[in-house]
Structures are given as structure tokens and as C-alpha cells.
C-alpha angles and dihedrals in degrees: 000000000000112000122208116232122220094253091051092049089052089049092050093051094044093046100044106061095158088068110105095182133020121189120210133183124152091000094298126125108231107180143353124200115211131212113177111051145325091268102037093108099045092098089052092048091049091059093053119098108273090208141002091243119085109242089241089066099046098099097046096043108031113040124222097319096061127231127322115259128262111248107250124223115274115264114222122200117240114255093241092065133072099258097218094047090048092049091048092047090046093054088053091049095049091047091053089055091070099045105135096026110140117259105245134141098254133127098226132033093236088064087070105277148328138261123219098271094043089048091060092044091049098045093053092044096046096041107036103015088245109141119198134155125282091222106114094212094051094041086060091061106031107031095082136310134317112257122221115249088241093048116108111253111227136190111284095033114128114223122202127186 
């Protein structure tokens, strides 16, 4: 697991002024509470490492799909918002960030693109700090709960068929 250095922690705290609370243990950021907007921390998250592996080593260590992504800090909905609505809106905001990205079987956008299963995995990781597999068959069973056929589908739901 990637460990934050003291200088990186200082940078993160100085850079991310929208964060109200930052939870630390063993040099890991556990959660950030945002106050301004759904996307106010995107610039902050874009500056975080995308993977634990240096880019120069991607081809020799990681095969044609590129490295596995770094697990991003948990994003916590501000108390003044309905938590579920905020999380759903956040998923949509992150997905919109990647409109136009090439369709390629890669694990992180910086490797050249994403395919559908890696996009869903990346969006939830980047935007919410929720990391799950990019394997589509496994996503269908572990990335949430099965909805009843009669249940209303909402933004942020992942549909598998």
C-alpha cells in the first residue's frame, strides 16, 4: 500500500482547503468532508498518485493493461446534504469528468484510456474512495446489492446484464 510521506501530508493539507476533517492513522488519509461542491476536490485528487508503481516501470511490471490504481481517500458527504443523493450526484460528476477518454482495456486513465468495467471501478474509487474489482462478473455481485425488477433505478446505479 502507498504510504504518505510527511512532506506529502503537509502538501495535501495545505492544498486542500475545502476539507473540514481529515482522518489519519498510520500515515493514511481515511476521509475528507467537502463543503463547496461535488467537484471541489477533483484538482486535489488529480494530484494524488494514480498508482503505487512509477510510470517508467509500467510496461515491465504490469503487462498490457497497466498498473492497478491507488486507492483514493474516502469522500464523505457534507452533513447538510442527504448522503445518498450526494453520493449519487458525485458518481455522475466523476463519470462526466472522463467523457471523451479513449476506450481501452486499461486500469487507470493515465495508461491511455479505460474500458467499461475499469471506468465503473475508477469512478467509484476516484470519486468516493470505494475500491472494487474491474472484473465485470465480480462487479455485478460485489459492487452493491441486487435491485428488484420493480425497484426504481436511480442515477449512480450500475446495471449488469
